[in-house]
All heavy atoms as an XYZ file, in Angstrom:
878
protein
N       9.852     11.451      6.627
C      10.541     10.546      5.749
C      10.922     11.261      4.457
O      11.739     12.119      4.444
C       9.680      9.337      5.439
O       9.541      8.556      6.599
N      10.270     10.905      3.363
C      10.624     11.423      2.060
C       9.745     12.599      1.676
O       8.654     12.779      2.168
C      10.456     10.293      1.035
O      10.647     10.777     -0.263
N      10.206     13.399      0.708
C       9.450     14.533      0.223
C       8.204     14.145     -0.536
O       7.365     14.980     -0.830
N       8.050     12.875     -0.889
C       6.873     12.440     -1.634
C       5.602     12.584     -0.806
O       4.510     12.701     -1.342
C       7.029     10.998     -2.155
C       5.999     10.718     -3.257
C       6.869     10.000     -1.034
C       6.255      9.435     -4.000
N       5.712     12.639      0.521
C       4.533     12.762      1.374
C       3.674     13.962      0.993
O       2.452     13.888      1.001
C       4.929     12.875      2.846
C       5.392     11.560      3.411
O       4.990     10.506      2.947
N       6.261     11.616      4.394
N       4.269     15.087      0.647
C       3.515     16.288      0.301
C       2.773     16.120     -1.023
O       1.827     16.838     -1.294
C       4.463     17.478      0.212
N       3.170     15.176     -1.846
C       2.563     14.969     -3.151
C       1.373     14.026     -3.102
O       0.627     13.938     -4.056
C       3.604     14.378     -4.122
C       4.835     15.241     -4.296
C       4.512     16.534     -5.014
O       3.643     16.530     -5.905
O       5.122     17.558     -4.665
N       1.185     13.297     -2.043
C       0.140     12.283     -1.988
C      -1.221     12.940     -1.976
O      -1.487     13.811     -1.149
C       0.318     11.402     -0.762
C       1.469     10.461     -0.883
C       2.544     10.596     -1.693
C       1.666      9.257     -0.164
N       3.397      9.548     -1.519
C       2.884      8.713     -0.587
C       0.930      8.606      0.801
C       3.369      7.526     -0.085
C       1.427      7.424      1.300
C       2.632      6.889      0.861
N      -2.140     12.549     -2.857
C      -3.452     13.181     -2.927
C      -4.384     12.764     -1.798
O      -5.348     13.449     -1.514
C      -3.998     12.695     -4.270
C      -3.363     11.361     -4.466
C      -1.975     11.503     -3.849
N      -4.115     11.652     -1.166
C      -4.978     11.160     -0.097
C      -4.180     11.054      1.187
O      -3.310     10.225      1.317
C      -5.531      9.770     -0.454
C      -6.436      9.715     -1.657
C      -6.722      8.272     -2.012
C      -7.720     10.452     -1.391
N      -4.464     11.925      2.082
C      -3.848     11.808      3.382
C      -4.704     10.858      4.211
O      -5.888     10.705      3.945
C      -3.766     13.169      4.029
C      -2.760     14.043      3.268
C      -2.474     15.312      3.965
N      -1.518     16.196      3.376
C      -1.215     16.384      2.110
N      -1.807     15.688      1.197
N      -0.334     17.252      1.718
N      -4.144     10.218      5.213
C      -4.950      9.324      6.043
C      -6.169     10.048      6.607
O      -6.122     11.224      6.897
C      -3.990      8.908      7.153
C      -2.638      9.027      6.530
C      -2.744     10.226      5.620
N      -7.230      9.341      6.764
C      -8.487      9.874      7.271
C      -9.630      9.065      6.688
O      -9.426      8.230      5.804
N     -10.837      9.274      7.168
C     -11.974      8.532      6.653
C     -11.838      7.039      6.872
O     -12.233      6.239      6.042
N     -11.266      6.660      8.006
C     -11.067      5.254      8.307
C      -9.668      4.767      7.974
O      -9.198      3.788      8.532
N      -8.972      5.437      7.056
C      -7.595      5.067      6.708
C      -6.668      5.799      7.663
O      -6.734      7.006      7.798
C      -7.259      5.443      5.249
C      -5.796      5.200      4.952
C      -8.136      4.656      4.283
N      -5.836      5.047      8.375
C      -4.954      5.694      9.341
C      -3.492      5.673      8.938
O      -2.660      6.304      9.587
C      -5.135      5.117     10.751
C      -4.736      3.669     10.939
C      -3.419      3.311     11.156
C      -5.702      2.677     10.916
C      -3.060      1.999     11.345
C      -5.357      1.355     11.104
C      -4.038      1.017     11.313
O      -3.692     -0.298     11.494
N      -3.161      5.006      7.839
C      -1.769      5.027      7.397
C      -1.672      4.717      5.918
O      -2.433      3.910      5.380
C      -0.938      4.011      8.185
N      -0.731      5.395      5.268
C      -0.356      5.103      3.891
C       1.165      4.967      3.901
O       1.857      5.826      4.439
C      -0.788      6.234      2.957
N       1.653      3.868      3.352
C       3.095      3.639      3.354
C       3.558      3.156      1.986
O       2.887      2.366      1.337
C       3.466      2.585      4.408
C       3.085      2.985      5.812
S       3.608      1.759      7.031
C       5.321      2.227      7.195
N       4.702      3.654      1.570
C       5.363      3.185      0.366
C       6.621      2.461      0.829
O       7.434      3.020      1.567
C       5.724      4.359     -0.547
C       6.286      3.995     -1.902
C       5.240      3.256     -2.744
C       6.761      5.239     -2.630
N       6.751      1.204      0.428
C       7.839      0.349      0.894
C       8.722     -0.079     -0.265
O       8.250     -0.192     -1.396
C       7.269     -0.913      1.553
C       6.111     -0.722      2.527
C       5.515     -2.071      2.889
C       6.570      0.016      3.751
N       9.980     -0.389      0.039
C      10.797     -1.038     -0.978
C      10.491     -2.534     -0.949
O       9.677     -2.993     -0.147
C      12.287     -0.730     -0.788
C      12.854     -1.269      0.507
O      12.282     -2.154      1.152
N      13.990     -0.731      0.909
N      11.111     -3.293     -1.817
C      10.792     -4.719     -1.924
C      11.114     -5.515     -0.663
O      10.548     -6.577     -0.440
C      11.518     -5.329     -3.122
C      10.994     -4.847     -4.453
C       9.567     -5.296     -4.717
O       9.177     -6.404     -4.386
N       8.779     -4.428     -5.326
N      11.990     -4.999      0.182
C      12.314     -5.715      1.416
C      11.392     -5.325      2.569
O      11.513     -5.870      3.663
C      13.775     -5.480      1.807
O      13.976     -4.127      2.134
N      10.472     -4.377      2.327
C       9.528     -3.987      3.350
C       9.944     -2.777      4.165
O       9.248     -2.398      5.109
N      11.038     -2.141      3.812
C      11.466     -0.930      4.529
C      10.701      0.276      3.998
O      10.562      0.445      2.789
C      12.964     -0.699      4.341
O      13.690     -1.776      4.872
N      10.215      1.139      4.892
C       9.449      2.312      4.443
C      10.309      3.297      3.651
O      11.429      3.612      4.037
C       8.981      2.952      5.742
C       9.111      1.896      6.788
C      10.227      1.006      6.344
N       9.753      3.768      2.536
C      10.367      4.818      1.718
C       9.694      6.145      2.066
O      10.338      7.164      2.202
C      10.171      4.528      0.213
C      10.719      3.172     -0.161
C      10.721      5.650     -0.643
C      12.191      3.100     -0.342
N       8.353      6.121      2.176
C       7.563      7.297      2.546
C       6.348      6.811      3.323
O       5.868      5.697      3.100
C       7.130      8.054      1.291
N       5.855      7.662      4.210
C       4.709      7.246      5.007
C       3.948      8.456      5.532
O       4.514      9.518      5.711
C       5.134      6.361      6.165
C       6.127      7.003      7.108
C       6.697      6.007      8.099
O       6.389      4.833      8.062
N       7.535      6.479      9.001
N       2.653      8.248      5.732
C       1.800      9.222      6.397
C       0.976      8.419      7.392
O       0.214      7.539      7.007
C       0.905      9.925      5.388
N       1.173      8.682      8.678
C       0.526      7.890      9.726
C      -0.147      8.834     10.707
O       0.465      9.785     11.180
C       1.554      6.996     10.457
C       2.230      6.066      9.471
C       0.887      6.214     11.573
C       3.363      5.246     10.050
N      -1.420      8.561     11.015
C      -2.149      9.347     12.001
C      -1.824      8.886     13.406
O      -1.700      7.689     13.667
C      -3.660      9.196     11.797
C      -4.257      9.900     10.589
C      -5.747      9.604     10.521
C      -4.026     11.391     10.657
N      -1.713      9.822     14.298
C      -1.567      9.572     15.729
C      -0.443      8.581     16.016
O       0.619      8.656     15.455
C      -2.884      9.093     16.334
C      -4.007     10.109     16.140
O      -3.706     11.307     16.190
O      -5.139      9.691     15.922
N      -0.720      7.643     16.905
C       0.317      6.702     17.325
C       0.155      5.338     16.663
O       0.800      4.382     17.063
C       0.276      6.545     18.847
O      -0.973      6.010     19.230
N      -0.717      5.226     15.678
C      -0.901      3.943     14.992
C       0.401      3.573     14.288
O       0.986      4.370     13.585
C      -2.038      4.038     13.973
C      -3.370      4.411     14.563
C      -4.014      3.280     15.331
O      -3.506      2.143     15.289
O      -5.023      3.532     15.986
N       0.862      2.370     14.474
C       2.112      1.919     13.860
C       1.868      0.601     13.135
O       1.986     -0.468     13.720
C       3.206      1.726     14.908
C       3.576      2.963     15.693
C       4.049      4.126     14.888
N       5.249      3.820     14.160
C       5.778      4.619     13.244
N       5.192      5.741     12.941
N       6.863      4.275     12.632
N       1.504      0.659     11.873
C       1.266     -0.587     11.139
C       2.553     -1.372     10.944
O       3.648     -0.817     10.981
C       0.722     -0.106      9.804
C       1.209      1.289      9.672
C       1.328      1.844     11.069
N       2.401     -2.647     10.742
C       3.548     -3.514     10.524
C       3.759     -3.680      9.023
O       3.164     -4.536      8.384
C       3.326     -4.882     11.200
O       3.005     -4.635     12.568
C       4.556     -5.742     11.124
N       4.589     -2.836      8.471
C       4.807     -2.792      7.030
C       5.460     -4.058      6.499
O       5.109     -4.547      5.427
C       5.671     -1.583      6.682
N       6.390     -4.603      7.240
C       7.127     -5.755      6.730
C       6.224     -6.964      6.523
O       6.468     -7.777      5.632
C       8.291     -6.103      7.644
O       7.816     -6.430      8.924
N       5.166     -7.097      7.321
C       4.247     -8.222      7.148
C       3.520     -8.108      5.818
O       3.428     -9.070      5.056
C       3.250     -8.310      8.322
C       4.000     -8.673      9.605
C       2.146     -9.315      8.025
C       3.156     -8.617     10.841
N       3.008     -6.917      5.509
C       2.309     -6.710      4.237
C       3.248     -6.935      3.059
O       2.880     -7.581      2.068
C       1.714     -5.308      4.190
N       4.471     -6.432      3.149
C       5.436     -6.621      2.066
C       5.780     -8.095      1.898
O       5.908     -8.593      0.772
C       6.704     -5.817      2.347
N       5.910     -8.808      2.996
C       6.238    -10.231      2.943
C       5.113    -11.022      2.262
O       5.369    -11.886      1.418
C       6.501    -10.770      4.341
C       6.917    -12.192      4.376
N       8.124    -12.626      3.876
C       6.270    -13.295      4.821
C       8.205    -13.933      4.027
N       7.088    -14.363      4.588
N       3.862    -10.721      2.611
C       2.725    -11.402      1.995
C       2.706    -11.121      0.496
O       2.493    -12.022     -0.322
C       1.403    -10.974      2.666
C       1.347    -11.534      4.089
C       0.196    -11.427      1.849
C       0.228    -10.978      4.928
N       2.957     -9.865      0.116
C       2.968     -9.512     -1.309
C       4.074    -10.274     -2.041
O       3.867    -10.813     -3.113
C       3.146     -8.004     -1.472
C       3.088     -7.605     -2.906
C       4.131     -7.321     -3.727
C       1.914     -7.494     -3.711
N       3.675     -7.030     -4.983
C       2.324     -7.122     -5.001
C       0.553     -7.666     -3.455
C       1.422     -6.925     -6.032
C      -0.343     -7.466     -4.487
C       0.090     -7.094     -5.751
N       5.261    -10.328     -1.460
C       6.381    -11.017     -2.101
C       6.125    -12.513     -2.220
O       6.472    -13.131     -3.221
C       7.683    -10.758     -1.340
C       8.193     -9.360     -1.527
C       9.539     -9.053     -0.898
C      10.019     -9.988      0.139
N      11.228     -9.566      0.820
N       5.526    -13.129     -1.207
C       5.210    -14.557     -1.269
C       4.246    -14.848     -2.414
O       4.406    -15.820     -3.147
C       4.608    -15.047      0.045
C       5.561    -15.229      1.208
C       4.790    -15.608      2.465
C       6.612    -16.278      0.885
N       3.247    -13.995     -2.569
C       2.298    -14.177     -3.651
C       2.982    -14.001     -5.005
O       2.751    -14.777     -5.932
C       1.124    -13.208     -3.528
C       0.116    -13.453     -4.615
O      -0.487    -14.514     -4.679
N      -0.041    -12.492     -5.484
N       3.841    -12.987     -5.140
C       4.549    -12.762     -6.399
C       5.470    -13.937     -6.723
O       5.578    -14.363     -7.872
C       5.346    -11.464     -6.327
N       6.114    -14.492     -5.695
C       7.015    -15.623     -5.913
C       6.276    -16.879     -6.352
O       6.819    -17.720     -7.055
C       7.806    -15.910     -4.640
N       5.009    -16.981     -5.957
C       4.243    -18.165     -6.336
C       3.565    -17.984     -7.690
O       2.735    -18.792     -8.084
C       3.183    -18.469     -5.266
O       2.207    -17.455     -5.242
N       3.901    -16.914     -8.385
C       3.336    -16.690     -9.702
C       1.929    -16.133     -9.654
O       1.111    -16.404    -10.521
N       1.629    -15.333     -8.634
C       0.291    -14.740     -8.486
C      -0.786    -15.811     -8.537
O      -1.817    -15.657     -9.182
C       0.028    -13.687     -9.557
C       0.876    -12.445     -9.378
O       1.305    -12.158     -8.253
O       1.076    -11.763    -10.374
N      -0.575    -16.890     -7.833
C      -1.484    -18.028     -7.909
C      -2.860    -17.743     -7.311
O      -3.806    -18.470     -7.583
C      -0.866    -19.230     -7.199
O      -0.639    -18.923     -5.842
N      -2.987    -16.683     -6.524
C      -4.286    -16.394     -5.919
C      -5.337    -16.147     -6.985
O      -6.443    -16.616     -6.912
C      -4.188    -15.182     -4.964
C      -3.375    -15.566     -3.740
C      -5.569    -14.692     -4.552
C      -3.102    -14.429     -2.790
N      -4.984    -15.422     -8.032
C      -5.951    -15.067     -9.055
C      -5.637    -15.712    -10.399
O      -6.417    -15.614    -11.333
C      -5.998    -13.547     -9.206
C      -7.282    -13.054     -9.809
C      -7.324    -11.571     -9.780
N      -6.306    -11.032    -10.672
C      -6.309     -9.810    -11.135
N      -7.238     -8.987    -10.789
N      -5.354     -9.403    -11.934
N      -4.495    -16.330    -10.509
C      -4.127    -16.980    -11.748
C      -3.606    -16.026    -12.800
O      -3.626    -16.333    -13.979
N      -3.127    -14.861    -12.415
C      -2.627    -13.896    -13.383
C      -1.895    -12.779    -12.686
O      -1.329    -12.973    -11.634
N      -1.924    -11.618    -13.307
C      -1.257    -10.456    -12.729
C      -2.115     -9.866    -11.619
O      -3.144     -9.252    -11.868
C      -0.999     -9.396    -13.803
C       0.029     -9.864    -14.809
O       0.911    -10.652    -14.425
O      -0.053     -9.440    -15.974
N      -1.689    -10.036    -10.412
C      -2.414     -9.514     -9.260
C      -2.110     -8.034     -9.119
O      -0.954     -7.636     -9.059
C      -1.994    -10.266     -7.998
C      -2.736     -9.938     -6.721
C      -4.202    -10.356     -6.855
C      -2.111    -10.657     -5.549
N      -3.141     -7.197     -9.088
C      -2.951     -5.757     -8.970
C      -2.892     -5.311     -7.520
O      -2.137     -4.414     -7.179
C      -4.062     -5.006     -9.692
C      -3.987     -5.168    -11.191
C      -5.070     -4.378    -11.890
O      -5.688     -3.495    -11.245
O      -5.297     -4.648    -13.063
N      -3.723     -5.889     -6.676
C      -3.693     -5.546     -5.264
C      -4.272     -6.683     -4.452
O      -4.875     -7.603     -4.994
C      -4.427     -4.220     -4.981
C      -5.806     -4.191     -5.569
O      -6.601     -5.089     -5.333
N      -6.101     -3.169     -6.330
N      -4.064     -6.585     -3.175
C      -4.476     -7.634     -2.254
C      -5.093     -6.971     -1.034
O      -4.569     -5.987     -0.521
C      -3.237     -8.438     -1.857
C      -3.374     -9.674     -0.996
C      -4.206    -10.733     -1.690
C      -1.991    -10.230     -0.684
N      -6.242     -7.473     -0.589
C      -6.896     -6.959      0.603
C      -6.710     -7.987      1.719
O      -7.019     -9.166      1.534
C      -8.388     -6.755      0.347
C      -9.190     -6.427      1.565
S      -8.793     -4.852      2.315
C      -9.400     -3.766      1.073
N      -6.199     -7.531      2.844
C      -5.975     -8.406      3.986
C      -6.849     -7.906      5.130
O      -6.735     -6.746      5.527
C      -4.492     -8.395      4.409
C      -3.598     -8.758      3.227
C      -4.267     -9.333      5.584
C      -2.136     -8.442      3.447
N      -7.736     -8.762      5.617
C      -8.588     -8.393      6.753
C      -8.003     -9.027      8.007
O      -7.816    -10.240      8.075
C     -10.022     -8.844      6.527
C     -10.689     -8.061      5.420
C     -12.193     -8.147      5.452
O     -12.771     -8.233      6.556
O     -12.774     -8.121      4.366
N      -7.733     -8.180      8.989
C      -7.149     -8.623     10.255
C      -8.135     -8.331     11.378
O      -9.149     -7.667     11.175
C      -5.847     -7.874     10.507
S      -4.664     -7.984      9.155
N      -7.836     -8.798     12.574
C      -8.702     -8.556     13.719
C      -8.865     -7.071     14.022
O      -9.932     -6.620     14.412
C      -8.165     -9.261     14.970
C      -8.313    -10.766     14.893
O      -9.154    -11.243     14.115
O      -7.591    -11.457     15.635
N      -7.794     -6.301     13.834
C      -7.829     -4.897     14.223
C      -7.886     -3.935     13.050
O      -7.732     -2.733     13.234
C      -6.625     -4.579     15.099
C      -6.642     -5.362     16.387
C      -5.470     -5.040     17.267
O      -4.648     -4.191     16.953
N      -5.367     -5.725     18.386
N      -8.079     -4.426     11.823
C      -8.158     -3.524     10.689
C      -7.991     -4.233      9.365
O      -7.993     -5.465      9.294
N      -7.866     -3.435      8.314
C      -7.705     -3.952      6.961
C      -6.464     -3.339      6.339
O      -6.080     -2.214      6.670
C      -8.922     -3.576      6.107
C     -10.223     -4.154      6.606
C     -11.394     -3.666      5.776
C     -12.700     -4.202      6.337
N     -13.860     -3.683      5.610
N      -5.854     -4.080      5.408
C      -4.682     -3.606      4.695
C      -4.916     -3.840      3.214
O      -5.242     -4.951      2.805
C      -3.397     -4.352      5.128
C      -2.188     -3.794      4.397
C      -3.204     -4.298      6.627
N      -4.735     -2.786      2.416
C      -4.726     -2.920      0.963
C      -3.269     -2.800      0.546
O      -2.568     -1.869      0.947
C      -5.562     -1.832      0.306
N      -2.791     -3.742     -0.227
C      -1.378     -3.764     -0.614
C      -1.270     -4.096     -2.094
O      -2.056     -4.879     -2.621
C      -0.580     -4.768      0.268
C      -1.125     -6.162      0.151
C       0.887     -4.752     -0.050
N      -0.308     -3.463     -2.771
C      -0.099     -3.740     -4.188
C       1.182     -3.093     -4.684
O       1.778     -2.248     -4.001
N       1.589     -3.479     -5.866
C       2.819     -2.971     -6.457
C       2.571     -1.649     -7.174
O       1.539     -1.456     -7.810
C       3.389     -3.985     -7.434
N       3.547     -0.747     -7.046
C       3.579      0.505     -7.784
C       5.013      0.640     -8.268
O       5.913      0.876     -7.470
C       3.205      1.716     -6.902
C       3.241      3.000     -7.721
C       1.849      1.527     -6.261
N       5.210      0.439     -9.577
C       6.562      0.350    -10.137
C       7.289     -0.762     -9.377
O       6.736     -1.839     -9.224
C       7.267      1.696    -10.083
N       8.491     -0.496     -8.847
C       9.197     -1.545     -8.103
C       8.978     -1.434     -6.597
O       9.666     -2.065     -5.819
C      10.699     -1.536     -8.439
C      11.502     -0.486     -7.714
C      11.589      0.838     -8.444
O      10.769      1.146     -9.286
N      12.586      1.625     -8.125
N       8.004     -0.651     -6.189
C       7.705     -0.436     -4.776
C       6.405     -1.129     -4.379
O       5.661     -1.609     -5.226
C       7.604      1.067     -4.490
C       8.849      1.809     -4.871
C       8.904      2.521     -6.062
C       9.980      1.784     -4.067
C      10.059      3.196     -6.438
C      11.138      2.439     -4.428
C      11.175      3.155     -5.621
O      12.310      3.799     -5.982
N       6.125     -1.141     -3.086
C       4.895     -1.730     -2.554
C       4.146     -0.635     -1.810
O       4.715      0.026     -0.927
C       5.215     -2.907     -1.604
C       5.980     -3.996     -2.353
C       3.921     -3.459     -1.004
C       6.542     -5.085     -1.448
N       2.885     -0.445     -2.172
C       2.035      0.542     -1.526
C       1.095     -0.168     -0.561
O       0.494     -1.186     -0.922
C       1.221      1.308     -2.580
C       0.176      2.283     -2.058
C       0.832      3.426     -1.275
C      -0.653      2.827     -3.211
N       0.973      0.362      0.646
C       0.059     -0.193      1.649
C      -0.809      0.914      2.219
O      -0.304      1.980      2.557
C       0.839     -0.822      2.811
S       1.907     -2.163      2.352
N      -2.100      0.650      2.302
C      -3.030      1.519      3.018
C      -3.626      0.708      4.152
O      -4.082     -0.415      3.937
C      -4.160      2.015      2.115
C      -3.845      3.062      1.074
C      -5.133      3.530      0.398
C      -3.111      4.250      1.653
N      -3.618      1.273      5.334
C      -4.130      0.605      6.522
C      -5.388      1.329      6.982
O      -5.407      2.555      7.039
C      -3.087      0.641      7.637
C      -1.807     -0.052      7.283
C      -0.820      0.587      6.542
C      -1.584     -1.367      7.678
C       0.356     -0.058      6.204
C      -0.406     -2.017      7.348
C       0.552     -1.357      6.611
O       1.713     -1.998      6.284
N      -6.437      0.572      7.302
C      -7.687      1.196      7.739
C      -8.224      0.490      8.982
O      -7.813     -0.614      9.320
C      -8.734      1.152      6.636
O      -9.256     -0.159      6.497
N      -9.195      1.147      9.591
C      -9.915      0.543     10.704
C     -10.774     -0.596     10.165
O     -11.119     -0.630      8.985
C     -10.802      1.587     11.376
C     -10.029      2.738     11.965
C     -10.960      3.771     12.532
C     -10.162      4.939     13.090
N     -11.042      6.005     13.577
N     -11.133     -1.514     11.026
C     -11.970     -2.647     10.641
C     -13.322     -2.179     10.108
O     -13.891     -2.789      9.217
C     -12.168     -3.595     11.830
C     -12.905     -4.870     11.497
C     -12.142     -5.762     10.532
O     -10.929     -5.816     10.550
N     -12.859     -6.465      9.690
N     -13.832     -1.060     10.622
C     -15.150     -0.563     10.240
C     -15.183      0.109      8.864
O     -16.257      0.378      8.334
C     -15.659      0.419     11.300
O     -14.766      1.517     11.410
N     -14.019      0.377      8.278
C     -13.969      1.017      6.962
C     -14.478      0.050      5.898
O     -14.074     -1.113      5.870
C     -12.522      1.440      6.624
O     -12.045      2.293      7.656
C     -12.442      2.146      5.290
N     -15.355      0.545      5.033
C     -15.883     -0.305      3.969
C     -14.762     -0.688      3.011
O     -13.934      0.144      2.631
C     -16.994      0.404      3.221
C     -18.238      0.600      4.062
C     -19.392      1.157      3.260
O     -19.459      0.903      2.040
O     -20.220      1.850      3.861
N     -14.752     -1.943      2.618
C     -13.712     -2.462      1.735
C     -13.660     -1.685      0.424
O     -12.582     -1.349     -0.069
C     -13.938     -3.963      1.470
O     -13.914     -4.647      2.722
C     -12.874     -4.534      0.561
N     -14.810     -1.368     -0.147
C     -14.856     -0.625     -1.407
C     -14.218      0.748     -1.299
O     -13.523      1.194     -2.209
N     -14.441      1.431     -0.162
C     -13.846      2.737      0.058
C     -12.329      2.629      0.161
O     -11.600      3.422     -0.442
C     -14.415      3.372      1.328
C     -13.839      4.727      1.725
C     -14.096      5.772      0.646
C     -14.419      5.168      3.056
N     -11.855      1.643      0.886
C     -10.413      1.445      1.021
C      -9.782      1.142     -0.335
O      -8.753      1.712     -0.698
C     -10.111      0.320      2.016
C      -8.635     -0.023      2.219
C      -7.848      1.175      2.725
C      -8.504     -1.201      3.176
N     -10.410      0.286     -1.125
C      -9.852     -0.064     -2.433
C      -9.902      1.113     -3.404
O      -9.001      1.284     -4.222
C     -10.570     -1.287     -3.010
C     -10.345     -2.557     -2.194
S      -8.615     -2.899     -1.761
C      -7.915     -3.184     -3.369
N     -10.932      1.940     -3.307
C     -11.008      3.136     -4.150
C      -9.884      4.099     -3.809
O      -9.207      4.620     -4.701
C     -12.379      3.829     -3.987
O     -13.392      2.926     -4.420
C     -12.455      5.106     -4.797
N      -9.659      4.331     -2.525
C      -8.566      5.201     -2.100
C      -7.220      4.631     -2.548
O      -6.335      5.360     -2.992
C      -8.585      5.403     -0.583
C      -9.716      6.279     -0.114
C      -9.627      6.541      1.369
C     -10.686      7.552      1.775
N     -10.368      8.178      3.049
N      -7.081      3.315     -2.434
C      -5.846      2.666     -2.854
C      -5.602      2.905     -4.350
O      -4.511      3.285     -4.761
C      -5.914      1.161     -2.558
C      -4.681      0.423     -2.963
C      -3.616      0.297     -2.086
C      -4.563     -0.138     -4.224
C      -2.466     -0.371     -2.460
C      -3.423     -0.810     -4.609
C      -2.367     -0.931     -3.717
N      -6.632      2.693     -5.168
C      -6.497      2.850     -6.621
C      -6.158      4.282     -7.017
O      -5.308      4.508     -7.877
C      -7.787      2.416     -7.328
O      -7.997      1.046     -7.155
N      -6.813      5.252     -6.379
C      -6.538      6.656     -6.689
C      -5.101      7.011     -6.329
O      -4.394      7.647     -7.110
C      -7.535      7.574     -5.946
C      -8.931      7.411     -6.550
C      -7.088      9.029     -6.008
C     -10.028      8.064     -5.729
N      -4.669      6.604     -5.161
C      -3.303      6.903     -4.737
C      -2.285      6.212     -5.637
O      -1.319      6.830     -6.083
C      -3.104      6.492     -3.274
C      -1.739      6.780     -2.674
C      -1.365      8.249     -2.815
C      -1.724      6.370     -1.210
N      -2.515      4.940     -5.947
C      -1.602      4.201     -6.833
C      -1.494      4.885     -8.190
O      -0.395      5.098     -8.707
C      -2.075      2.768     -7.002
C      -1.140      1.940     -7.899
C      -1.717      0.616     -8.293
N      -2.988      0.844     -8.962
C      -4.054      0.070     -8.827
N      -4.015     -0.983     -8.050
N      -5.166      0.338     -9.455
N      -2.621      5.259     -8.769
C      -2.612      5.910    -10.082
C      -1.897      7.252    -10.047
O      -1.271      7.658    -11.022
C      -4.035      6.080    -10.607
C      -4.709      4.754    -10.927
O      -4.014      3.710    -10.975
O      -5.942      4.756    -11.119
N      -1.985      7.955     -8.918
C      -1.349      9.261     -8.786
C       0.176      9.164     -8.658
O       0.898      9.996     -9.210
C      -1.918      9.993     -7.577
C      -1.369     11.369     -7.397
N      -1.760     12.438     -8.172
C      -0.445     11.851     -6.538
C      -1.101     13.515     -7.796
N      -0.302     13.189     -6.804
N       0.654      8.180     -7.937
C       2.100      8.096     -7.696
C       2.835      7.209     -8.703
O       4.058      7.205     -8.745
C       2.424      7.660     -6.257
C       1.942      6.242     -5.966
C       1.855      8.658     -5.272
C       2.344      5.708     -4.610
N       2.109      6.473     -9.537
C       2.757      5.579    -10.500
C       3.675      6.312    -11.486
O       4.825      5.888    -11.670
C       1.719      4.733    -11.245
C       2.293      3.750    -12.265
C       3.235      2.758    -11.603
C       1.161      3.021    -12.970
N       3.236      7.394    -12.142
C       4.133      8.044    -13.115
C       5.472      8.501    -12.525
O       6.523      8.165    -13.084
C       3.297      9.220    -13.640
C       1.884      8.775    -13.453
C       1.888      7.980    -12.171
N       5.491      9.239    -11.390
C       6.800      9.638    -10.881
C       7.652      8.455    -10.405
O       8.875      8.456    -10.572
C       6.491     10.598     -9.740
C       5.058     10.429     -9.415
C       4.402      9.853    -10.609
N       7.008      7.439     -9.819
C       7.789      6.290     -9.364
C       8.312      5.470    -10.537
O       9.404      4.896    -10.459
C       6.950      5.405     -8.435
C       6.622      6.017     -7.072
C       5.744      5.097     -6.263
C       7.900      6.361     -6.311
N       7.567      5.416    -11.624
C       8.037      4.709    -12.820
C       9.257      5.408    -13.416
O      10.186      4.749    -13.866
C       6.930      4.627    -13.865
O       5.873      3.821    -13.381
N       9.254      6.743    -13.407
C      10.406      7.454    -13.948
C      11.634      7.274    -13.060
O      12.755      7.220    -13.558
C      10.085      8.933    -14.137
O       9.858      9.571    -12.904
N      11.434      7.131    -11.751
C      12.562      6.849    -10.848
C      13.112      5.471    -11.148
O      14.319      5.269    -11.185
C      12.118      6.950     -9.378
C      11.803      8.387     -9.014
C      13.194      6.383     -8.438
C      11.155      8.548     -7.645
N      12.223      4.508    -11.387
C      12.637      3.128    -11.646
C      13.444      3.040    -12.934
O      14.339      2.202    -13.053
C      11.426      2.224    -11.715
N      13.132      3.900    -13.904
C      13.831      3.864    -15.191
C      15.208      4.476    -15.129
O      16.052      4.202    -15.958
C      12.992      4.578    -16.247
C      11.699      3.867    -16.569
C      10.779      4.677    -17.465
O      11.173      5.781    -17.884
O       9.682      4.186    -17.733
N      15.449      5.348    -14.138
C      16.758      6.018    -14.075
C      17.768      5.251    -13.288
O      17.606      4.237    -12.782
C      16.608      7.419    -13.506
O      15.876      7.436    -12.325
């Protein structure tokens, strides 16, 4: 996909099998996916957009990220500049580990993505 893949500090592994950066419509901008796992990016983007449209009513304020537990795994999703970042993990991955990886990756890619958003 995009050249940003080489810049990501966390490659999939340790229970995380995919990292995806999406535009607001859910189309992938950049991705790193292990093996044949194919996460459904548009579902995560849709859930994020629905929450944003409702005024972040889940927490009553500015929602930074959202954890979705599914039958076959977990998804951490949140905004980075005008993009949506998703990390997909196995069900057995500890939630704290997934959220830590999400936060580190978000903090790493925020400055360059913010400068793109400004131009």
